[in-house]
N, C-alpha and C positions, 0 to 999 in steps of 0.2 A: 491646264488650270485643272481639267479632270486628276492626271496621275498625283499631281501634289495633293488635291484633297483625298484618293485614293490613298497614299501612304501620309497623310496626317493622321485619316482614318486606321490605318492599322497600326499606325505609331500609338494612338491613344487604345485600341484594344490591347496590344500588348500591354500597354502599362496597367490594365483594368486587370488584366490576367497574372501579373505580377504581383500587383496589389492582395488579390483575391489569393493567392500562394502562399504569399507569404503571413497575410494577416487573418487566413482564416484555415485554407485547405491543408494547413502544416500546424496549425494547431487545433486539435480536435475540441477543445475547451471553448476556445472563442467560435468555434464551428456548430456545437452541441448548445451554446449562448443565443447564437444568431437564430436557429432554428428554432427554438422555446421564444423569442422574442416575436418573429415575426406573426406565431400563430397567435399570438396575445395579443399582437398589434392590431390584427384581422379582428378580431375578437371585438376590443375597445373602440377603434376605432369606429366601426360599422354602428355598434349599437349607441355607441355615445350622439351619432350623425340622424339615429332614427329617433333620440330621447328616449332609449332603455339602457340607461347606464346600470342598473341594476345586472340586468343579463349579461352585458358585456364583461363585468369585472366577475362573474359567476361563471362564464364560460371559460375565462382566463384561469380563475383559480383551478377549474378542474382540469386545464391545460400543464398547469404546473404541476399539480399531482400526477398527472400520467409519465411527465417528463422526469418526475423524479422515481416511478415505476421501473423507468425505462431501463433494462436492463442490456449487457454486452451478448447478443445471443444471434445466432442464426435466421435470416429473415424468419424460415417456418416457425423456429420457436419463439420469435417477438408477436408471432401473430396469437398464439396464443396465451403470452405474456398480456396482452394487450385486453385479449378478450375477457381473461380472468380480474384482470384490471376494472374495465368499465361494470364488470360485474357486480365488484367489490364496492364500484361508487355508488353505484344503483340503490343496492342494498341498507349503505352503513346512512346515505342521505334521506333515502324513504324513513330509515329508522330514527334518526334524528329526527324531523319530522312531525314521526306520528306520536315519538313519545315526550319527547322535550315538555312538554305540558302538563306532563305526571312524571313528578324528580323521582319515586322509589321506584316504579318499573322501571323508567330511565337508566337509572344507574344498576339496576340488577340488569339490564341490558349489555349498558356500557363495560362492566366490570369483563362480561361473559365473551364480548366481542374484543377487549385488550388481550384479555388473555389467550382465548383462540387463537387470534392472529399474531401473536408475540410467539407462539408456540408454534404455529406453519411456516414462520418466518424461518425456523432452523431446521427445516425438513431437506429444503434444497435450493442454493442461491437465488432462484430464479423468483422465489417467494419472497424473498427481504424485500426486495425493492415494493411488492403489489402490498404486502400488511401496512408497512409504514406509510405505503400513500392512501392507502384506507384509513388510518388511525388520523392522517392527517387532514385527509378531505371530511369526516366524520367532525372535526372541530371545526373545520371552515364551514361548516355545513349549520353546527350550530351558532357559531358569527354571525350568520344570515338567517335564523330562523325567526320568521313571524314576519318580516321587511315585507312577503310579499305571500299570495296562496302559496299553502303545503305543499305544492306541485309543482311548484318553479325549480326548486332547487335537485329533488330527486329526478328531473331531466335536464336541468342546466349543465348539474357536476358530470354528469358520464356523457355527454355531448360535447364538451370541453375536450374530455380528454378524447373521447372517439377520435374527433376533428384532427386532435394532437398526434393520436396514434396513426391513423391512417395516412396524415403525411407522413409521420416518422418512417412508418413500413413501406409506402412507396419509395421513398429515396433508399431506403437498403435494399430492394428488390433490383433497382438499378446498381448499386454494387454493392453484390451481397457479401462481400470479404471487406469491406471496408472497416466494420471489429477490430476484424482480425490486424487488419495495416495499422489501425491507431493502439491497440494494445503493444504489439510489437516495438512502434516508432516508440511509446511511450516509456518500454521497457529498455531502449536501446540507448535512449538519451539520461536515462535514471544511472545506467552503466557508463556512461559517458561522463556525468556528473562525480560519480564515485573516483574514476579513473583523473581525473582533474583535481580532485582533492588530493589522491594520492600523490600526484606529482609535487603536493609542496613539502613531500616526507626527504627529497631528494634534492639540497642536502637540506638539513635540519638539525637545531639542537634536541636535549630530551627532553624539555619545557613542553618544546611546540611540540615534538611528535606527540605526546601522550594526549594534548588537545586534539590535534588533528586524527589521533587513532581512534577518540570517543567519535568524533564527525563521522569516521568512515563507517562505524560499528552501526551508526546511524542510517547512514546511508545504506549498507547492506540491507538492513530491514525493509526500506524502501524497493531494492534490486527484486527483494525474495518475493513481495508481493506482487509487483509487476509481473514475474514470471510465473507466479500461481496465477496472475489474472489470466494470463496469455493462456495458461491451460485449461483454465475453465470454459472460456470463448470460444477455445479450439478441440477439446472434450465435448461442446455444448452442439459444435457443429456437427462434429462426426458419429454424435449420437443419433441426431436428425437425421443424416442421409442416410443411417447405418436402417433407420427406424422405415425410412421411403424405399428403402430398396435400391441405394443408390452409392455409387461409387465412391471413395473417398479420394481421387485423384485431384481434384479441385484445391481440398485442403491438405495436400503431402508438400505445396513450397513453402508454408508457412508453419508446418509442420520443424520440415527440415531447418530453416531461421529460427524457431525455439531451441531446438538444441544447437544450433550455433551458437546462440545467445548464451547459454549455462554452458558449453564450451569455455567463450570469451570470459564469462565471470567467473570460473573456475582459475583460469590463466591472470588475470587482473587481481583476484583479493588474495594470490597467493602470495606467501613472503619465502624468502630464500636463504637471507640473514637477518640477524640481529638491527635495526636500525641504526642503534647505537654505536654497534661497534663498524658501521661501514662511517656513521658521522667520524667517529675516532680515529680509522684510517684518511679523511678527510686532512685530519689535524696533521697526519706524520707528513704527507706523499703530497705535492701539488698535483702529480699527475691521476692521481686516485681521486682527487676531490675534482679534477676536469671532466672525468668517468662517470662521477654520482650526477655532477649537473647533468650529465648528456643523458642519462637517466630518465632526470626529471624532464628534461625533452621530448624524450621519446614519448612518456605519457600524454604529454601535452597534446603532441603530434596523433597519438594516439585515439586519444578524447576528440579531437577533431573530427577524425573520419569516422567513426563511429555514428556522433551527430549527422557529419553528412549521410553516409548512410541512412541513419534514422528517416532523413527527409527525403530521400527516395523512393521509401517506401511509401511517403503518403503520397505522393506528388506521382509517382512510374517512370520517374525520368532514370533514366541508366548510372548508376553509382560511376562517380569517378574518382578512383583511388589516388590519393594526395598526390602530388610529387612530393612536397617537403619530408613526409615521412619516410618515403624511399631512399633522400638524400641522410634524413639524421640518423638511419639504418646503418648505411654503409658508413658512414663518419665515424659513428663506436664501436664499428668494427674495427677500424684501425687505430683506434685508440686503445683497446684493448688487446691487442696485436701487438702492442710496444708494453703489454705492463706484465707478462707472463711471471714475471718475478715478484710480483706484488702478495703479499699475504692474503689478503680477502678476492685472490686471482679464481679459483672456482668458484665461490660465490658470487660473483661479479660473471661470472661466463654464464654460469646458470639464470641470473635475470636477464642478460643479456638474451640467452637462447630463446626463454619465454618471452622476449616482449618482440624478437624477430619473429616468432613461430604466432603471435598475437596479428602481426605487420601480413605476415603470408596469407593467414586467414582472410585477412579484408579485401587482400590484393586478388582472390581468388572466390571471393565470396558468390559471383556468379554462377559460380560453377558447385554449390553446394552438394555435399555428399551426405546422404544418413545412412549411418549403420543399420539402422532398424526400421523398417520398414513400418510403417502407423499401422500396417493391419495388424500389427502383434499386441500392439495395446488394447486394453478392456474400457470402452469407453460407457459401458452400463451403468448406470447412478445406483446407490445402496436401494434397498427395496423402500417403500413409500411405506410400507407399515412396520418394520423394523425400524425407521428410522425415527417416525411419530411413539412408538412404543418406549423408546428409549430417552425422548425429548421430555417424558411424565414422571422419569426418577428424579425425587425432589433434592439429589445432590448435582444434575445437570446442572451447568451454568445459564442458559438457557431457560430453565423451568425456573431457579430464581428469578432470574433477571422480570421471567413473565409474572410472579406472583408481585414484585417489585414494583414494577412498572404500574400494574394493577391498583396498588395502593395507594401509589403517588397522585394517578389521575383522579381516582375517586376523592380523595384528600382535596384536591384542587377544584372537584365537581360539586362537592360537599360546601367549600370555603364560598363559593360563588352562589350560591343559593344559599346558604347561611345567612351573608352578608349583604346578600341582595346587591353585588357589584355589576357596573355599570360593563360591559364587554369581559367579562371575567372569565370567558374561556380562554383568553389571552395567557392566565395560567396554565392552565392544561399544552397550550399549543410551546410553552417556553418548557415543561417538564418531557414532552414528548421529546423535543429536541436534544434535550440538555441531559437527561439520563440515559445516560449508556450502560451496557454490563460490565463494566468495570469503575472503580471506584477514581482510578486515575485518568480515565478516558472521561469521567463524567466532573469530577475537578476541572481540569482543562477546559471542557465547554462552559463550564462554570461562567468562569472570568470571559471569556471570548464573548458566549452572550451578553452580560452586561455591558460589557465594554462596548461591542456593536449598537447595542440597543439604546444606549445614552448619546453614542454618536451620532446615531441615525434618528434617533429625536431632535437633536440640536443642528442637523443639516437639513434636514424633513423641515421642520419652523422656518428656516434660512431662506430656503429654496421654496416654498411654498407661499411667501409672503413676494419675494421676487420676482414669482411668475404665479399669479392669484386668475388668471383664467383659465377658461376648461380647457384651451390649447396648451398652455403651458403645463397644466397639470395629467395630460396624456402625454405629454411630453418627457415629464419626469417620472412617470412610470412607464412609460415604455423602455428608455435610457435604463432605468432601474432592476428592469429585472434580468435586462440583459447584464449587466453590470454583477447581480447575484448569480447566476448562473457561471458568466465566468471565471468568479472568485471562491463557488461552493469548494470545487477540490484541492483549492488553495491554502487559504487562509479563512476561518470559517468567522472569525468575527469582521473580516472586510465584509463578506457577504451579508451576514447578518444589518449592517449599517445600513447595504442595500435593500435590503428586503422592508428594513420599517421605513424606510423614507417609500418605495412602494405602498406600504402600509398605508402612508399617510396620504398619498396622491390617489390611491385609490377609494379610501371614507371621503376627501373632498369631491370626487368624482361622483360619487354616489348621496352624501348629504350635503357638502362641504363643511362638515365638523371635524374632518381629519386630524386637523393641529389640535383641538379641543380634548381629543381623546387621548392625546400622549402621557399625560399625566397619571391615569389608570394606565397604558400598555406599561411605566417605567415600574409603577407598584404592581405590576400584577408581572411581571417579567420577576422583578426581583421574589413576590412570593411563589413563581412555579420553581424558580432554582433554589430559593432553601427546601422544597417540597423534594426535590429530588436528590440534592446534597442529603438529606433526611433519611432517606431511602438508603441510598448507597453506603450509609455512613452506620445505619442500626439494622437495616434487614438483610441479613446472610453478607455481610460484610464480607470482601474476599480478599483479603490482604496478602499481599506478595509473599512474605516468609513464608505462608504454608505450603506453597505453590513450589517455592524452589528446590526445595533436597530433590521432590521427585522430578522438578525440571532440570534438572543438573544431570540425576539418572539417565533420563532421556538424553540430552545432550552428548554424554559419554557416550550410551552403548549408540548412538547414531554415527559419534565418529569413528567409533571402533567398525561397524560396519562398513564406512566409507573406505578406511586405511585396509581392513582386510580383502574388500575387492577388488582393491587396486594392488598391494604385494602376492595376493594369491592368484596373480593372475588369470585372473576372470574374464572370458572375452564375452559375457553376456554384456550386449551395451543396455538393454534395459534397467537391471541389475543395480547396474552404477550411475546410473542418472537416475534413478530412483534414489540409490544410497547416498548420494551427492547432495538432491536436493533436502532432503529429509534432514542429511545433518546441519545445512543452514537455516532449515527452520527452526532446527532444535535452537540452534546457536543465538538465534532471532529472539526465539522467546524468554530462554535466561536474560539475554541483554535488556528486551524491554519490561522483566521484569525488578528488572534491578535498577532498570531509569524510574520505574513506577513509585519506589521505596522515595523516592524525592519529595513526591505529593502527599503522601501518605502522614496520618499522624505521629508526632518523635514518638509514641511508645509503642508503635508498629514498628520501628524501622530497626527490626533487630538484627543485630552483629550487618548493617549496612556497609562496611567496611570490605568483610571476610567476602561478602557474596560481591563486591566490586573486583576482588581477588582471583573469585573462583571465575566470575563471568571475563576475566579478562587473559588467564590463564586457558580457558577452554575457546576462546577465538583465537587466540595464537597457533594454538594445535591447530584447528581448523586449516586456519593461514599455510600452515606447513604440511598437510595433510594434501589440501589445495595444489599446494607446491609440487608433492610428490604426484601424485595424478595427473598434473600438465606435462609431466617426465618422461615416467615411468609409467603410464596406465598401458598393458600390453606389451610389456618389454620386456624381457628375459632377465632375473635379477640373479647373480651369484649367491650360490650358498651362504657364504658369509652373512650376506647383507639379508639372505631369508631368514636367517638365524636369529639377526637382531631383531627383524620384524614382527617375528615370534615372542622373540622376549618383551617388544613395544605393547602387542597385543595383549601378554600375560598380566604385564603392568597395568593397562587399561580394567583388563577385567577384576585387579584388585581396587584399583578404583571406584569399582561399581561395589562389591564389598563391604569398602571401608565405609562409602556413603549411610548403607544399611546401617553397618552394627559400628563404626568407628575403630575399625582394628585395620591392621593390614595383615597379609598371609604372611607368616616365620621367614618367606622367599625373598621378604622383598624388607629384611631391615634395612635402615639408614648406612649400614657400610657396605653391605652390598651394592646396594643403588650409586654410592660415589664410585665406589670400586667400578662399576661396569662404567658410567660415565666418562673416570677418565680413561679407561681404554676405548672408549667412543672419542672421546678429544684427541686422542695421542692418533688413532688411525686415521681422522678428519686434518689434522696438522700437518703431519707427517708426508700425508701419502695423498695429499692434494687431490682424491678421487672426489668430484662432483657432487655421486649418490652419495657418501657418506655425509655431506654436508648436509644435504636432507635430512637423511636419519640421526643424526645426532641431534639437530634443532629438537625431529620428534619426541625423540626418546625422551631429552634433556625437559623439555615441556611437559612429557608425559609424567615424569618424577614431579616436576614441580606440582602439576596437578593434582595427583597423590597426595603429596606431602601437606599442600593447601587446606584437601581434605579432609586429612585428619585432624588438622588444628580446628576445623571449621565445625567439626561433631565435638570434639572437646567443649569448642565456645559454644556450641546447643544446650548441649546435656550442664555445663557451668551455668548458664542463665536460666536453665529450664527446673534447677534445683536452688 
C-alpha cells in the first residue's frame, strides 16, 4: 500500500512538473504574468481581509508600475533599476499630492516632469522603463489623490513597487542568467517561425510568393529585434561583470549561442535562386517538383529542431537532434544525385548545401565554437553626458517626442480641470499609452486602445453583474491582471481589454462604483486618443517619405559593407558580424518605413509604389549577399570572381551617388550594364558553376536597384516641381 501511494505521489509530482514546464517555465510571458499576479494577489487579498481595500489596490498599482519598469538586466543592474524606480515613484507621488490642489503650479511641475523623464528615457535602455513607469505612477497618484490623507500614496505606491522588486530580484539572483535564456529562446523561436513561413515557398506560385515574401520581411524585423534584444542583455551583463572586476566566463556560452543564432539567421534568410524560376522548373520536370517539395519539408523539419532547441535553453534539458531531420537531409541528397542534368541543379545544390549546413550546426549545437573571444567586444556604454546633450537637439526624434508628449498631457490636464471631469485623469493615462514616437505607431495604438476599452467595458460590466460579491470582484481583478501581462507583449488591444476589466474590479472593491464610472472612461479614452492623434499629426509630423532617401542610402552602404567584408576575405569575425547585423537593421528600417506609409494621410504617401520597389530590391540583394556569406565567407575566390565582385561593389557605389544626384556614372550606361549581365548569364548557364549563380543574382539585383533609384529620383524631381 505504501509503495502504491509513493508511486501515485511521484506520478502526481511529475504531472505537476510537466504542467509547470509546459505552461510557465517555457513561456516567459506566462511566467512574468504569474510573478506580477502573485504580488498583486498578496496585496489585495490581505488588504480586503483587514478592511483596507484602498491600501491593497494602491500597493498593487505600485507593483504594476514596477513590473513595467523591469528591464532585461543582470541582477546587479536590476537592483540599480529598482532603486531608481522606487525613488522616482516616491518623488512623483509626493509631487502629485502636494501640488494637485494648485492647478497652475501643478501644470508647470507636471510639464517639467514629463519632458525630463522622456528625455532621460533616451539616454540608456535601462531608463526607458523607469521613465514610463514614473509617468504612469504619477497619473495613478492623480486618480487616487484626495481619497486618503496625503501621505498614503507616497508611501504605498513606492512600497508596492519595492515589494515586487524585491521578490523579482531575489528570483533573478537564484537564476541570474534566466533573462539571457529567455531572450535567446524567444529569438530562436522567432527564427523558427520565419523558417516555417519560408517553407511555404517550396513550391509556390508567383502570386503566393509575393504575399509570403511580405510576411517574411515583417518576421525578419521581429528576428532582428530579438537579436538586438539579446545583445542588450548580453552587453549589460558583461558591463556589470567587468565593472565588478569579474570575468566573463559565465556569459560566454550565451554569447556563443548568440553568434550561432546569427549564423543560422544568415543561412535561412539567404536566397540562392529566384523562386519564380524554381516554380517554373517544377512545371517542366516532375523530378524537380519532388526536389522543391523536399526543400519545403527540410525547412519544416529545421523549424521543428530550432523550436526544440529553444525549449532546451529554458528547461536546461539536453537538446536532442530530431531523427526526422537527419532522414530528410539524407533523402534530399539521394534525390539531388539523380538530377545532375537539371538546369537548376547548381542553384538547388547550393540550397541543399546551405540547409544541410544548418542541420549540421543544429546537430553540433552542444559543441559551439566561437570565432571571436567575448573579451574582444567593447561593452562600455556611450558617455551619459554626450548622449544627454545630443538628445537636446531640436532635430532629435526623442526631443521632438518629449515636446509632443508634454503638450499632449498638458492639454489633457487642462481639459480635465476646465470641464471639471470626474476621473478626467484617464485622458492623460490614455495619451501616455497611445502617444508614440512615430505617427505610424500612434495610429495603430489609437485603434487598439479604443477597441480594447470598448470590449473591456462591455465584458467588465457583464462580469461585475455576474459576480457582484467581494470575492467575485477580487477574483476578477486577479485573473484580469494576469491576462493583461500575458497579452501585453502579444496583442495590445487584448491587453487593454483586460486592464479595463481590472479597473472596473479595482473601483468596485474600493468604492462599489466601478461600472458607474465606465461611461466616463469611454469618453476620456476617446479624448485622450484624439489628443495623441493631434499631437503626432501637427507637432513635428514624422512622415516616412522624408526619411526614405537617407534610409535607402544607409541600407545600400550597409549592404555594400557586408558584401565587401565577404569577398575581400576579411578574417576578422567581429567586423563580419557587425556588418551583417547593420545590413539587416538598415533593411528592416526601410521595410518599416514603407509599411508605415499605409496608415499615413494619402497626401503624404509620396511615391509609395516606387518605395515598395526599392524596398523589395534591397531585401532581395541582402538575401543574395547572405547566401554568398553562408557559402563563401573565409573561402578563397578565383580572380575572375573577385573581378565580378569589384564590379558589383562599384555598381553599389554608383547607386549611392544616384540617390544623392539622380545621375549615374558614365561607366554604368544602360548598354554597358546589360552587356555585363549577358556575360554573367552566359557564364552561369554554360559553366554551371555554383558561385556564379550567386554572383549573377547579386550583380543582376544591384543593377535593378540602380535603375530603380534613377527612376525614383526622377519621380521625386517631377513631384517636387
